[in-house]
Backbone as a ProteinNet text record, in pm:
[ID]
protein_1_A
[PRIMARY]
MVLSRTFEEAILREYHADKGPGFDIGKGLIPGEMHLSAGQEPVAAGVCAHLTADDAVTATHRPHHFAVAHGVDLRTMTAEIFGRATGLGRGRGGHMHLFDPAVHFSCSGIIAEGYPPALGAALAFTRAGTDAVAVAVTGEGAANQGAFHESLNLAALWKLPVVFVVEDNEWGISVPRSASTAVTSNAARAAGYGMPGERVEDNDVEAVYAAAERAVRRARAGEGPSLIEVRTLRMWGHFEGDAQGYRPELATVATLDPLPRYEARLREAGVVDDDAGARIRGEAAERVGDAIRFAKDSPLPDPADVLSYVFAEEAGR
[TERTIARY]
16908.6	16801.2	16701.2	16672.5	16571.7	16537.6	16657.2	16636.7	16576.2	16615.3	16563.7	16411	16372.7	16249.1	16152.1	16196.5	16156.7	16111.3	16210.6	16217.7	16107	16111.7	16000.6	15855.5	15847.9	15702.5	15657.4	15751.2	15720.5	15677.3	15741.9	15719.5	15596.1	15584.5	15434.2	15332.3	15325	15237.5	15210.4	15313.6	15309	15269.8	15296.8	15253.1	15088.7	15049	14918.8	14808	14880.5	14800.1	14691.8	14708.4	14637.1	14624.9	14614.3	14583.8	14462.4	14367.3	14220.5	14135	13999.8	13915	13967.8	13959.6	14029.1	14161.4	14219.9	14362.1	14411.9	14464.1	14511.3	14652.7	14712.4	14873	14940.6	14893	14947.4	14906.4	14828.9	14802.9	14892.9	14885.4	14939.2	15075.8	15132	15274.8	15372.5	15356.7	15429.3	15390.4	15378.2	15296.6	15396.3	15323	15397.7	15408.1	15507.1	15524.4	15612.5	15587.8	15674.9	15703	15823.9	15881.5	15948.9	15919.4	15958.8	16025.1	16135.7	16214.4	16205.9	16085.6	16055.9	16068	16156.1	16215.2	16358.3	16378	16496	16635.5	16602.5	16705.9	16836.8	16843.3	16947.1	17072.7	17022	17119.2	17191	17122.1	17194.1	17273.4	17228.3	17305.4	17414.1	17411.1	17519.5	17630.1	17576.2	17683.9	17759.2	17674.7	17743.6	17810.4	17808.8	17878.2	18047.8	18061.7	18217.5	18273	18177.6	18188.5	18227.8	18288.1	18309.9	18261.6	18253.4	18198.8	18294.6	18395.8	18488.3	18447.5	18345.4	18309.5	18180.7	18163.1	18037.1	17944.4	17814.6	17679	17597.1	17561.8	17456.4	17335.9	17222.4	17120	17016.1	16892.4	16762.2	16676.9	16569	16441.8	16371.5	16420	16394.3	16501.7	16535	16667.7	16674.8	16583.7	16588.2	16685.8	16678.1	16750.6	16880.4	16935.7	17084.9	17143.9	17068	17091.7	17084.3	17007.5	17026.8	17160.4	17177.2	17288.3	17420.1	17432.6	17538	17566.5	17486.9	17511.2	17436.6	17375.3	17305.5	17223.7	17252.2	17192.5	17033.4	16984	16859.5	16760.5	16811.3	16709.2	16697.6	16830	16810.5	16766.2	16788.4	16700.2	16558.6	16518.9	16348.7	16297.3	16383.1	16341.5	16324.3	16416.1	16418.7	16272	16243.3	16125.9	16015.4	16002.9	15877.2	15905.5	15985.6	15986.6	16032.6	16090	16135.9	16300	16273.2	16399	16527.6	16526.1	16635.9	16663.9	16625.5	16638.7	16775.9	16825.5	16936.4	16969.7	16835.4	16838.2	16766.8	16737.1	16665.5	16516.7	16475.1	16321.6	16317.4	16389.3	16367.8	16370.1	16428.8	16442.1	16379.1	16310.5	16216.8	16280.4	16207.4	16266.8	16341.4	16332.1	16398.5	16520.4	16542.3	16659.2	16741.5	16803	16848.7	17024.8	17075.5	17227.1	17287.9	17387.5	17442.4	17611	17686.7	17811.4	17901	17843.3	17929.2	17979.2	17896.1	17906.3	17895.3	17911.3	17900.6	17788.1	17673.9	17537.7	17455.7	17400.8	17306	17201.8	17108.3	17015.7	16938.2	16839.2	16766.6	16658.9	16538.5	16426.2	16433.2	16555.1	16577.8	16619.9	16584.3	16619.9	16761.5	16841	16987.9	17083.7	17027.3	17120.3	17228	17212.4	17327.6	17464.3	17446.1	17563.4	17678.2	17642.4	17750.7	17822.1	17734.5	17812.2	17895.6	17862.6	17952.4	18094.8	18076.3	18211.9	18270.2	18222.1	18273	18353.9	18264.9	18336.7	18455	18454.8	18549.7	18663.1	18650.3	18774.8	18846.2	18755	18808.7	18890.4	18849.7	18904.5	19036.7	19046.7	19154.9	19256.4	19219.3	19300.7	19365.2	19292.9	19331	19437.4	19449.3	19541.1	19478.8	19333.8	19274.3	19245.6	19195.7	19147.9	19003.6	18945	18779.3	18712.5	18603.5	18523.4	18383.1	18331	18217.1	18106.1	17994.5	17890.8	17771	17735.2	17633.8	17507.5	17403.3	17277.3	17179.8	17094.9	16995.8	16891	16776.6	16701.5	16739	16664.7	16671.8	16633.7	16514.9	16472.2	16577.9	16632.3	16717.2	16846.1	16867.9	16965.7	16955.5	16823	16824.8	16839.7	16881.3	16899.2	17047.4	17061.6	17198.3	17292	17253.4	17339.3	17401.2	17331.5	17410.2	17483.7	17491.4	17600.4	17713.3	17675.5	17793.7	17883.7	17825.3	17873.7	17962.3	17935	17987.3	18117.7	18080.2	18204.3	18320.4	18266.1	18384.2	18464.8	18390	18438.2	18551.7	18505.9	18604	18725.6	18692.3	18800.6	18927.9	18841.1	18937.5	18973.1	18929.6	18962.2	18923.3	18811.1	18773	18703.8	18725.3	18701	18546.9	18457	18331.9	18276.9	18162.5	18071.1	17943.2	17902.4	17777.1	17674.7	17567.2	17461	17336.3	17279.1	17140.3	17066	16956.8	16838.3	16732.7	16723.4	16624.3	16507.3	16421.1	16284.7	16176.4	16198.1	16142.9	16018	16008.7	15889.9	15962.8	15955.6	16004.8	15852.2	15822.2	15705	15585.2	15509.1	15439.1	15469.9	15581.7	15623.5	15728.7	15702.3	15796.3	15927.9	16025.7	16151.5	16161.2	16069.5	16101.5	16008.1	15932.8	15855	15967.6	16078.6	16145.7	16286.7	16347.8	16478.2	16507.8	16603.2	16654.3	16722.5	16803.1	16862.8	16818.3	16819.8	16762.4	16824.4	16966.4	17025.9	17101.9	17116.4	17186.2	17335.7	17355.7	17491.7	17585.9	17505.5	17565.3	17652.5	17563.1	17621.7	17761.5	17794.8	17919	18048.8	18025.7	18148.5	18134	18039.8	18065.4	18159.3	18168.8	18248.4	18378	18420.9	18532.8	18548.9	18437.4	18425.8	18380.9	18410	18316.5	18186	18091.1	17969.4	17898.2	17835.1	17776.2	17629.2	17544	17406	17398.4	17315.4	17297.2	17165.1	17107.1	16963.9	16918.8	16772.3	16708.1	16738.7	16752.7	16764	16845.3	16936.7	17025	17125.9	17137.6	17205.9	17345.3	17372.6	17519.1	17601.4	17488.4	17549.3	17594.9	17500.5	17537.3	17661.1	17665.3	17800.8	17921.3	17919.5	18022.8	18061.1	17954.1	17980.2	18042.8	17983.2	18022.9	18178.6	18194.1	18329.9	18446.2	18399.7	18480.6	18505.1	18390.5	18388.8	18471.4	18408.2	18506.1	18643.6	18681.6	18832.6	18888.3	18821.9	18897.1	18894.2	18794.4	18800.4	18925.3	18927.4	19024.2	19177.6	19191.5	19328.4	19361	19252.9	19295.9	19269.8	19202.4	19162.4	19037	18977.7	18864	18723.6	18627.8	18470.5	18420.6	18320.1	18228.8	18118.5	18034.4	17871.6	17824.1	17721.9	17649.2	17493.4	17414.9	17283.6	17221.6	17131.4	17076.8	16937.5	16875.5	16744.3	16664.5	16610	16541.1	16391.2	16324.6	16190.3	16127.8	16047.2	15972.4	15836	15823.2	15716	15575.2	15614.7	15503.9	15479.1	15396.8	15390.9	15507.1	15485.5	15597.7	15606.2	15490.3	15488.1	15351.1	15365.4	15221.3	15104.9	15004.3	14885.2	14879.9	14978	14980.8	14899.6	14799.1	14692.4	14761.1	14880	14939.1	14860	14747.6	14674.7	14738.1	14860.6	14942.8	15035.1	15050	15105.1	15033.8	15069.2	14981.6	15014.8	15155.5	15216.7	15191.7	15110.1	15102.1	15047.3	14990.6	14926.2	15034.2	15140.7	15237.3	15383.5	15369.6	15497.8	15532.4	15430.8	15469.9	15549.5	15518.7	15586.4	15746.3	15794.2	15922.5	15988.1	15924.8	15998.9	16141.7	16247.5	16381.5	16398.5	16349.8	16389.7	16344.2	16217.8	16193.6	16278.4	16288.5	16370.1	16505.5	16562.3	16698	16718.9	16617.1	16595.4	16595	16519.9	16500.8	16642.3	16719.1	16819	16937.1	16937.2	17030.7	17004.4	16857.4	16831.5	16868.4	16848.2	16881.6	17032.1	17128.1	17259.1	17297.9	17193	17234.5	17293.5	17287.6	17344.9	17250.4	17117.3	17016.7	16905	16866.1	16778	16661.9	16575.6	16459.4	16487.6	16596.9	16652.2	16719.8	16812	16876.6	16773.5	16676.5	16589	16500.3	16466.6	16380.9	16478.3	16605.4	16694.3	16713.5	16720.4	16748.7	16630	16518.2	16380.8	16346.2	16409.7	16378.4	16469.4	16592.9	16689.5	16637	16602.7	16567	16427.4	16329.4	16207.3	16243	16338.1	16374.8	16435.9	16545.4	16616.3	16510.2	16437.7	16327.5	16224.3	16189.8	16082.9	16141.6	16281.8	16336.8	16358.5	16370.7	16390.7	16255.4	16141.3	16013.4	15989.4	15999.9	15975.9	16058.3	16176.9	16268.6	16212.2	16172.7	16099.6	15972.9	15898	15772.5	15783.5	15884.8	15908.7	15991	16048.5	16108.3	16034.8	16096.7	16015.8	15993.1	15877.7	15887.8	16012.3	16031.5	16104.8	16030.4	16105.7	16036	16017.4	15893	15878.2	15942	15991.8	16082.3	16215.2	16240.5	16384.8	16377.3	16273.3	16243.7	16361	16418.3	16526	16661.4	16682.7	16804.8	16861.9	16970.3	17055.6	17022.7	16973.6	16962.6	17078.1	17155.2	17287.9	17387.7	17527.9	17615.5	17603	17612.9	17616.4	17740.6	17788	17918.6	17911.9	18030.6	18046.7	17974.1	17918.4	17845.6	17758.9	17697.5	17586.8	17452.5
-621.7	-700.7	-599	-585.6	-512.6	-381.2	-304.6	-155.5	-169.5	-266	-298.3	-321.3	-403.8	-442.2	-345.2	-256.6	-136.9	-46.4	-19.9	77.3	10.8	-96.3	-163.7	-144.5	-156.9	-154.2	-18.9	79	229.2	268.5	204.9	233.4	177	48.5	-25.5	88.4	126	210.6	324.7	398.7	539.2	520.1	413.6	372	343.1	264.6	245.9	353.4	424.8	529	617.2	640	730.1	682.9	559.7	513.3	483.2	487.4	487.7	603.5	594.8	447.9	353.9	231	115.9	121.2	110.2	104.6	152	281.6	359	366.4	308.7	322.9	440	540.6	669.3	763.7	725	835.7	816.7	938.9	922.5	1013.3	980.7	1033.9	941	842.5	756.6	685.5	773.2	690.8	591.8	525.2	414	287	191.8	72.9	63.5	-50.5	-51.6	-201.7	-248.5	-362.8	-349.9	-453.5	-436.1	-573.3	-585.4	-690.3	-762.5	-732.2	-813.2	-961.6	-1030.1	-1167.4	-1198.5	-1112.7	-1128.6	-1060.1	-998.8	-929.4	-990.8	-1146.3	-1214.6	-1222.1	-1192.2	-1204.1	-1052.8	-951.2	-809.4	-793.2	-826.7	-832	-918.6	-1045.3	-1152.1	-1106.1	-1026.5	-1014.2	-869.5	-791.6	-628.3	-622.2	-732.3	-723.5	-730.2	-768.1	-780.1	-667.7	-570	-459.9	-320.1	-244.6	-102.9	-33.1	116.4	214.9	219.6	170.4	165.5	73	-27.6	-145	-100.6	-173.9	-130.8	-221.3	-180.2	-283.4	-229.1	-333.1	-286.4	-385.7	-340	-436.3	-423.7	-478	-500.2	-401.2	-410.6	-335.4	-349.4	-464.4	-476.3	-451.5	-315.7	-296.2	-245.6	-221.3	-129.5	-192.3	-323.2	-412.1	-390.6	-410.8	-386.4	-238.8	-164.6	-18.3	3.8	-48.5	-7.8	-95.6	-208.3	-281.7	-233.2	-148.3	-101.5	42.9	90.2	222.6	344.3	322.6	437.5	530.9	648.2	761.8	731.7	706.2	664.3	799.9	904.3	1028.3	1038	1054.2	1108.5	995.4	864.9	752.7	756.2	779.4	800.9	915.8	1029.3	1140.8	1128.7	1033	976.2	907.1	804.9	733.1	801.2	918.6	1001.6	1102.8	1086.1	1197	1353.5	1346.6	1476.7	1551.8	1676.1	1730.5	1687.8	1676.2	1614.1	1501.4	1413.7	1280.2	1261.1	1134.9	1095.7	1118.5	1114.9	1156.5	1272.8	1355.4	1478.8	1461.5	1350.6	1318.5	1262.3	1227.4	1214.9	1059.3	976.8	821.5	744.1	763.9	676.4	544.5	467.9	361.3	254	239.7	133.2	220.1	329.5	388.3	486.4	413	456	476.1	596.8	596.5	674.7	623.2	684.7	666.5	751.6	744.4	736.5	802.7	795.7	655.1	563.5	417.6	321.8	380.9	307.8	210.6	265.6	185.6	235.8	145.8	162.7	48.7	70.8	-44.4	16.4	-75.6	-47.5	-129.6	-84.6	-154.5	-280.5	-273.6	-348	-490.5	-593.6	-732.5	-757.5	-800.1	-827.1	-705.3	-609.3	-472.8	-431	-474.1	-440.8	-516.3	-641.1	-737.7	-645	-594.7	-541.1	-415	-335.4	-210.1	-267.9	-353.7	-420.1	-449.9	-506.5	-538.5	-414.7	-316.6	-190.1	-140.8	-135.6	-104.2	-182.4	-303.3	-399.2	-370.7	-358	-332.1	-200.1	-105.9	32.1	6.9	-73.7	-95.6	-157.9	-257.2	-328.3	-237.1	-150.6	-33.6	32.1	90	167.1	117.4	-0.7	-102.6	-99	-92.9	-119.7	-255.9	-282.8	-437.1	-409.1	-316.9	-299.9	-414	-455.3	-552.4	-502.7	-546.1	-515.2	-660.1	-605.6	-726.4	-699	-775.1	-767.9	-867.2	-804.2	-868.8	-903.7	-1013.2	-1044.3	-1141.3	-1146.2	-1244.1	-1387.4	-1487.4	-1630.7	-1607.6	-1531.3	-1528	-1468.4	-1357	-1275.4	-1379.3	-1494.6	-1587.9	-1632.2	-1608.6	-1668.3	-1555.9	-1437.6	-1343.3	-1331.2	-1279.4	-1278.3	-1196.6	-1089.2	-1016.8	-1087.3	-1182.7	-1264.7	-1356	-1424.5	-1511.1	-1430.1	-1331.7	-1258.4	-1176.4	-1153.8	-1091.3	-1202.4	-1337.9	-1424.4	-1441	-1476.5	-1506.8	-1378.5	-1278	-1153.9	-1144.2	-1167.6	-1149.8	-1262.5	-1387.3	-1489.7	-1483.4	-1435.1	-1410.3	-1325	-1203.6	-1094	-1116.4	-1215.6	-1218.9	-1125	-1057.8	-948.5	-980.9	-867.9	-892.4	-851.8	-967.7	-945.3	-1060.6	-1025	-1137.8	-1132.6	-1242.8	-1235.7	-1293.4	-1255	-1301.5	-1306.9	-1408.8	-1455.7	-1473.9	-1400.7	-1412.7	-1490.1	-1627.2	-1719.2	-1709.6	-1619.2	-1631.6	-1722.8	-1791.8	-1900	-1837.5	-1709.3	-1639.2	-1534.2	-1573.6	-1437.5	-1382.1	-1286.2	-1240.6	-1336.7	-1393.6	-1513.2	-1634.1	-1632.6	-1781	-1847.7	-1966.2	-2017.1	-2085	-2074.4	-2101.8	-2243.4	-2350.6	-2485.2	-2473.8	-2368.7	-2348	-2267.5	-2213.6	-2129.7	-2147.8	-2234.6	-2262.7	-2414.1	-2436.7	-2586.9	-2668.6	-2584.7	-2643.7	-2592.8	-2697.3	-2669.9	-2550.9	-2537.8	-2435.6	-2348.1	-2216.1	-2133.5	-2139.6	-2188	-2191	-2282.5	-2386.7	-2494.7	-2460	-2330.2	-2252.7	-2193.3	-2189.1	-2104.4	-2172.8	-2322.9	-2425.7	-2363.7	-2353.5	-2334.7	-2206.2	-2110.9	-2025.4	-2017.2	-2136.9	-2141.5	-2068.9	-2051.5	-1977.2	-2077.8	-2045.4	-2115.4	-2081.3	-2182.6	-2156.7	-2229.2	-2135.7	-2186.1	-2152.8	-2240.5	-2224.3	-2234	-2153.9	-2134.3	-2145.3	-2269.8	-2303.6	-2212	-2228.4	-2192	-2048.6	-1937.6	-1816.3	-1774	-1859.1	-1853.1	-1720.3	-1618.1	-1514	-1538.4	-1667.9	-1678.2	-1772.2	-1854.5	-1919.9	-1823	-1731.4	-1615.3	-1548.1	-1505.1	-1448.3	-1534.7	-1659.3	-1740.2	-1755.1	-1768.8	-1790.8	-1665.3	-1550	-1402.5	-1395.9	-1431.6	-1408.8	-1469.7	-1600	-1665.3	-1601.6	-1553.6	-1513	-1363.1	-1298	-1139.1	-1167.6	-1248.4	-1269.5	-1306.5	-1405.7	-1444.4	-1317	-1246.4	-1122.6	-1020	-1013.5	-909.7	-941	-1071.8	-1162.1	-1157.1	-1109.8	-1102.9	-1240.9	-1310.1	-1458.9	-1476.1	-1374.1	-1358	-1373.6	-1390.8	-1383.9	-1516.2	-1511.2	-1622.2	-1593	-1691.8	-1676.2	-1758.3	-1653.8	-1732.3	-1713.2	-1832.6	-1828.9	-1852.2	-1777.3	-1791.7	-1830.2	-1923.5	-1953.4	-1884.6	-1753.6	-1670	-1646.9	-1556.6	-1561.5	-1424.9	-1423.8	-1300.1	-1305.5	-1240.6	-1253.6	-1189.8	-1053.9	-985.6	-1000.1	-934.2	-952.8	-905.9	-944.3	-911	-762.2	-689.7	-532.4	-538.4	-403.6	-378.2	-357.5	-448.1	-436.2	-583.1	-660.2	-779	-900.7	-964.2	-1051.5	-1165.5	-1196.8	-1346	-1451.4	-1459.9	-1577.7	-1694	-1661.4	-1776	-1849.6	-1807.6	-1876.3	-1982.9	-2108.6	-2198	-2215.9	-2161.3	-2158.2	-2050.8	-1936.3	-1827.3	-1812.4	-1911.2	-1911.2	-1962.7	-2009.1	-2065.2	-1971.7	-1865.5	-1765.4	-1702.5	-1655.2	-1583.7	-1657.2	-1792.2	-1877.9	-1883.4	-1851.7	-1863.9	-1728.8	-1626.3	-1495.7	-1521.3	-1462.8	-1494	-1408.7	-1272.8	-1218.6	-1283	-1318.6	-1382	-1522.8	-1595.9	-1696.4	-1688	-1591.8	-1558.9	-1510	-1413.4	-1361.7	-1491.7	-1573.3	-1681.8	-1777.5	-1769.7	-1849.8	-1780.1	-1651.1	-1563.8	-1560.4	-1572.9	-1578.7	-1697.3	-1812.3	-1958.2	-1953	-1867.7	-1880.8	-1764.8	-1696.3	-1596.8	-1468.4	-1422.4	-1319.8	-1199.4	-1216.3	-1132	-1153.3	-1054	-1076.7	-955	-946.5	-864.1	-708.9	-665.2	-537.4	-531.4	-600.7	-573.7	-567.7	-671.9	-655.2	-543.5	-475	-356.3	-250.8	-242.5	-135.6	-123.8	-249.1	-254.8	-220	-258.3	-219.7	-50.3	-23.4	121.6	217.9	167.3	265.7	245.1	136.3	138.3	211.8	209.9	293.6	448	487.7	614.7	663.8	587.6	629.4	634.2	550.1	526.3	638.3	683.5	778.4	917.8	942.8	1065	1076.7	960	956.9	979.4	923.6	954	1088	1145.4	1301	1394.8	1351.3	1435.2	1435.2	1314.5	1315.6	1396.1	1370.9	1435.2	1589.6	1623.5	1772.2	1839.9	1754.6	1813.8	1866.7	1972.3	2014.2	1915.3	1923.9	1845.8	1917.4	1848.2	1907.7	2030.3	2136.1	2246.5	2199.9	2231.2	2176.9	2268.4	2383.5	2453.2	2403.4	2303.5	2244.8	2106	2080.6	1949.1	1893.8	1982.4	1940	1950.5	1986.3	1993.7	1832.7	1825.7	1687.1	1575.6	1632.8	1535.8	1505.5	1632.1	1642.9	1706.6	1683.2	1761	1885.5	1975.1	2123.2	2174.4	2291.2	2361.5	2445.6	2466.6	2532.6	2677.1	2743.4	2879.1	2911.3	2801	2812.2	2764.3
2066.5	2028.8	2080.1	2219.5	2291.8	2227.4	2210.8	2139.4	1999.6	1918.6	1795	1787	1877.5	1878.8	1939.5	2045.4	2100.1	1980.5	1898.3	1808.4	1687.4	1676.1	1572.3	1619.9	1716.8	1790.4	1791.5	1818.4	1822.5	1657.9	1573.8	1433.3	1379.8	1440.8	1410.8	1439.2	1593.3	1635.1	1569.7	1534.2	1444.1	1320.5	1248.2	1129.5	1119.6	1198.7	1202.2	1242.7	1326.1	1431.4	1327.7	1204.1	1117.8	978.5	961.2	828.7	806.6	882	877.4	802.7	780.5	798.3	673.5	711.8	636.3	669.7	551.3	566	401	451.2	317	340.2	276	274.1	247.6	208.7	155	252	354.7	470.8	562.1	640.1	790.6	786	925.5	930.4	853.9	837	779.4	673.1	529.3	417.4	343.9	275.6	181.6	276.3	206	257.3	383.9	458.4	577.1	615.6	593.1	623.1	764.7	853.5	998.5	1003.2	1116.1	1119.8	1242.1	1312.6	1441.2	1443.7	1523.4	1494.5	1434.3	1374.9	1285.7	1365.2	1492.5	1558.4	1586.7	1599.9	1661.3	1548.3	1422	1299.3	1305.9	1309.3	1314.5	1466.3	1539.9	1678.9	1681.4	1627.6	1631.1	1542.3	1407.1	1327.8	1349.8	1405.8	1402.2	1538	1620.6	1765.7	1704	1584.2	1560.2	1473.3	1436	1363.6	1415	1351.2	1412.4	1307.5	1325.9	1238.6	1103.8	1105.2	981.4	881.4	935.9	858.1	796.9	664.2	588.2	602.1	606.7	598.4	488.7	409.4	300.5	340.3	379	416.9	309	357.1	250.6	281.6	208.7	245.5	369.8	460.9	590.9	688.5	705.6	737	884.7	945.5	1085	1195.6	1201.4	1300.8	1271.2	1124	1112	1121.6	1092.8	1118.5	1271.3	1360.2	1503.3	1543.5	1515.5	1556.5	1500.5	1390.8	1337.1	1383.2	1451.5	1523.5	1434.4	1358.7	1298.2	1375.1	1375.6	1453.4	1458	1561.4	1583	1560.4	1593.6	1573.8	1426.6	1354.4	1210.6	1142	1161.2	1099.7	1127.9	1237.3	1259	1191.7	1170.1	1091.8	964.5	900.1	757.2	721.4	815.6	810.6	815.1	882.8	889.3	791.3	694.5	580.3	631.1	707	772.6	699.9	713.8	659	738.1	861.4	943.9	917.6	849.3	816.5	753.3	749.6	685.4	555.6	466.2	341.9	319.3	418.8	430.6	392.1	420.1	418	277	178.4	54	12.8	106.6	92.2	164.7	293.8	348.5	403	456.4	526.9	453.5	342	257.2	186.7	210.7	143.5	254.8	369.3	466.4	424	431.8	420.6	524.9	592.4	700.3	670.1	609.4	578.3	695.1	821.4	933.3	982	942.9	999.8	888.6	746.9	622.7	627.6	643.3	623.8	510.2	420.6	355.7	325.8	230.4	213.3	112.3	60.2	-64.8	-75	-141.8	-170.7	-299.3	-367.3	-475.7	-402.4	-458.7	-414.2	-435.4	-347.9	-353.1	-407.5	-407.2	-452.8	-375.5	-252.1	-151.8	-170.8	-255.9	-265.3	-368	-471.4	-552.1	-500.9	-419.3	-333.5	-232.1	-178.9	-80.6	-136.8	-254.6	-309.8	-326.9	-370.2	-391	-261.4	-154.8	-24.6	13.7	-8.5	25.2	-51.3	-184.4	-291.4	-235.7	-207.5	-124.3	-24.2	55.8	193.3	169.6	58.7	22.5	-44.9	-118.7	-195.1	-94.9	10.5	107.5	212.7	213.7	302.7	441.6	467.4	601.6	597.8	725.4	769.4	773.7	727.5	722.3	656.3	691.2	596.9	567.4	457.3	422.8	464.1	509.6	529.5	433.9	368.5	250.3	301.3	324.8	395.1	255.5	276.9	187.3	253.2	174.7	223.6	143.8	175.2	98.1	-34.1	-59.8	-188.5	-291	-235.9	-309.7	-371.1	-293.9	-310	-441.9	-525.9	-664	-762.7	-727.8	-796.7	-858.5	-1006.4	-1068.5	-978.8	-915.6	-838.4	-720.8	-651.8	-561.3	-622.1	-719.8	-787.6	-829.8	-911.1	-962.6	-849.1	-723.5	-640.6	-551.4	-548	-468.9	-558.5	-690	-791.1	-793.3	-776.5	-814.7	-670.2	-534.4	-423.1	-384.2	-448.6	-429.1	-523.5	-642.2	-743.4	-698.2	-642.4	-597.2	-441	-375.9	-252.3	-149.6	-168.6	-89.7	37.5	139.7	257.8	285.6	237.5	259.3	326.2	398.1	479.5	410.7	351.5	294.3	401.6	423.5	529.4	452.2	451	431.7	527.5	540	640.1	576	628	586.5	679.6	629.6	711.7	635.1	545.5	493.1	388.1	397.7	302.1	201.1	78.1	0.1	-38.3	27.3	15.5	86	-48.9	13	-29.8	-82.6	-154.1	-61.6	-34.7	63.3	10.2	65.9	18.4	-69.2	3.4	-76.5	-234.5	-237.3	-370.4	-497.4	-397.9	-505.3	-533.6	-422.4	-425.7	-440	-504.1	-542.8	-412.3	-357.5	-247.9	-98.8	-17.7	101.1	205.5	173.7	239.6	144.4	143.6	48.1	102.1	228	261.5	169.3	90.8	20.2	-84.6	-150.6	-273.7	-267.8	-135.4	-99.2	-163.1	-147	-206	-355.9	-435.8	-588.5	-624.9	-518.5	-540.3	-438.3	-397.8	-328.8	-206.5	-128.8	-9.7	101.3	228.5	351.8	345.4	364.8	385.3	519.3	580.1	703	746.5	787.2	813.3	964.7	1008.9	1156.4	1186.2	1276.7	1292.4	1384.9	1418.8	1529.2	1553.5	1460.2	1511.7	1654.6	1663.1	1793.2	1771.8	1859.2	1862.7	1901.7	1999.1	2021.7	1904.5	1847.7	1719.4	1601.6	1581.3	1480.6	1508	1660	1697	1644.2	1683.8	1652.7	1525.7	1427.5	1280.2	1236	1278.8	1234.7	1264	1389.7	1452.4	1360.6	1310.1	1223.1	1077.1	1039.3	908.9	910.1	998.9	1009.7	1005.6	1109.4	1137.7	1015.1	924.3	784.5	712.3	710.6	615.7	640.6	770.7	829	799.9	784.3	777.3	631.3	536.4	387.8	330.4	387.6	347.9	255.2	250.9	156	198.1	133.9	167.9	223.9	289.4	375.4	341.5	355.3	352.7	478.4	527.2	661.1	626.9	638	631.2	760.7	807	922.3	926.1	988.3	992.7	1088.9	1030.7	1125.3	1125.4	1166.8	1190.9	1158.3	1037.5	1046	1105.7	1232.8	1313.7	1258.8	1179.8	1129.3	992.9	914.8	777.5	688.9	558.6	472.4	479.1	478.4	480.5	596	630	732.1	631.9	693.8	597.9	538.2	541.4	486.7	583.9	536.7	626.5	630.4	574.8	598.3	576.3	499.1	482.2	428.7	364.7	299.9	407.3	548.9	642.4	723	701.1	783.4	918.3	950.3	1105.2	1171.4	1131.4	1167.9	1326.5	1362	1528.2	1588.9	1544.9	1659	1650	1548.5	1526.6	1682.4	1739	1878.7	1953.2	1962	2072.4	2028.7	1899.2	1865.7	1866.2	1931.6	1955	2000.5	1943.4	1992.5	2125.3	2165.8	2257.7	2391	2434.1	2550.3	2564.1	2448.3	2476.5	2496	2453.2	2490.3	2621.7	2664.5	2801.2	2900.4	2866.9	2965.2	2987.9	2851.4	2857.3	2944.1	2938.8	3032.3	3168.1	3198.5	3332.6	3407.5	3307	3374.6	3400.6	3340	3345.7	3429	3506.2	3602.1	3541.5	3414.5	3374	3346.3	3379.4	3366.3	3483.7	3577.3	3656.5	3626.7	3724.8	3682.4	3687.9	3756.8	3763	3630.1	3609.6	3463.1	3349.6	3333.8	3251.5	3236.9	3335.6	3349.6	3312.4	3344.7	3294.5	3160.3	3096.3	2946.8	2859.8	2926.1	2849	2863.1	2990.6	3031	2943.8	2909.7	2837.6	2680.4	2638.5	2493.7	2467.4	2560.4	2571.2	2564	2645.4	2651.8	2514.6	2467.1	2342.3	2226	2221.2	2103.7	2130	2239.9	2249.3	2238.8	2239.9	2204.2	2063.9	1985.7	1859.5	1797.1	1827.8	1788.5	1802.6	1918.1	1952.1	1852.9	1841	1758.8	1605.1	1550	1408.2	1391	1508.7	1493	1499.1	1568.9	1596	1486.1	1380.9	1278	1158.1	1090.9	959	838	775.8	649.4	542.6	451.9	337.7	279.4	223.9	178.7	12.6	-21.5	-175.1	-255.1	-235	-315.5	-325.9	-261.1	-268.6	-334.1	-396.6	-448	-543.3	-606.1	-692.8	-630.9	-513.2	-441.2	-404.5	-411.5	-363.4	-480.9	-608.7	-705.4	-784.4	-816.8	-877.9	-782.1	-805.5	-714.2	-757.3	-644.8	-666.3	-637.9	-705.8	-707.3	-573.4	-501.5	-380.4	-430.1	-342.8	-372	-443.8	-521.6	-590.8	-551.5
[MASK]
+++++++++++++++++++++++++++++++++++++++++++++++++++++++++++++++++++++++++++++++++++++++++++++++++++++++++++++++++++++++++++++++++++++++++++++++++++++++++++++++++++++++++++++++++++++++++++++++++++++++++++++++++++++++++++++++++++++++++++++++++++++++++++++++++++++++++++++++++++++++++++++++++++++++++++++++++++++++++++++

């Protein structure tokens, strides 16, 4: 969680460093939209603790915490965010389209898009006779999309090894969940598709860990899919530049930051002390600093190669 937050703080700094005067979304080292995941780290950490590089994760347009937790290479991910030729997608995808085949990670800017590909991965794992699982992540707003319901239905029908994860940060851009969704918890929808559904309150990483352990164990055992919804927290805007005037609770958001809350819990239990905390933060800062330097030192894509990687190319051509 500390590594993910350190990474997001660095991207936040680099993104805003040269957007002025005013705020020009197209300017700077990182042009375009930016969706950061500060506050949602417990979901990724609790779920991905049970996964290996053989398992698949399909994330959302707010993907960095899951990419970090699932072991996506930090250097090449950062280079992709900066639009550099050394990036995961050779600088063509940007931060919402990160693909790392080495750990079966992908994400998309399209709402609920990751659910159907997760079924494909799970079906492939089943056909190959492995016990690998697919984790499909989306936000609470996307749970109203057709792809969400179609995917739950098919996963249950075919008994696929999928863990569906809904991150409920209570805001679909600027629309509160209460104004868009008829049920108070999307976990209740799991019963309609014959699978277990569980809601984790209070952004609690240990509770997420326990729920994910049950769901992943069930999937690996061939018992089919599960749904986990986590009430989490979007500490920053939907996108960078979002004034968040629609959030009446904005003044109290910082007090709910899950990192200092969990650190205090670990200190009270005697698990973490000052030295351990400093070491963890120092290691995270070193890794993130290295990734930022790698991205900045990497070349931009050659405009002459603009049509490369659009279609499959034959060997030797």
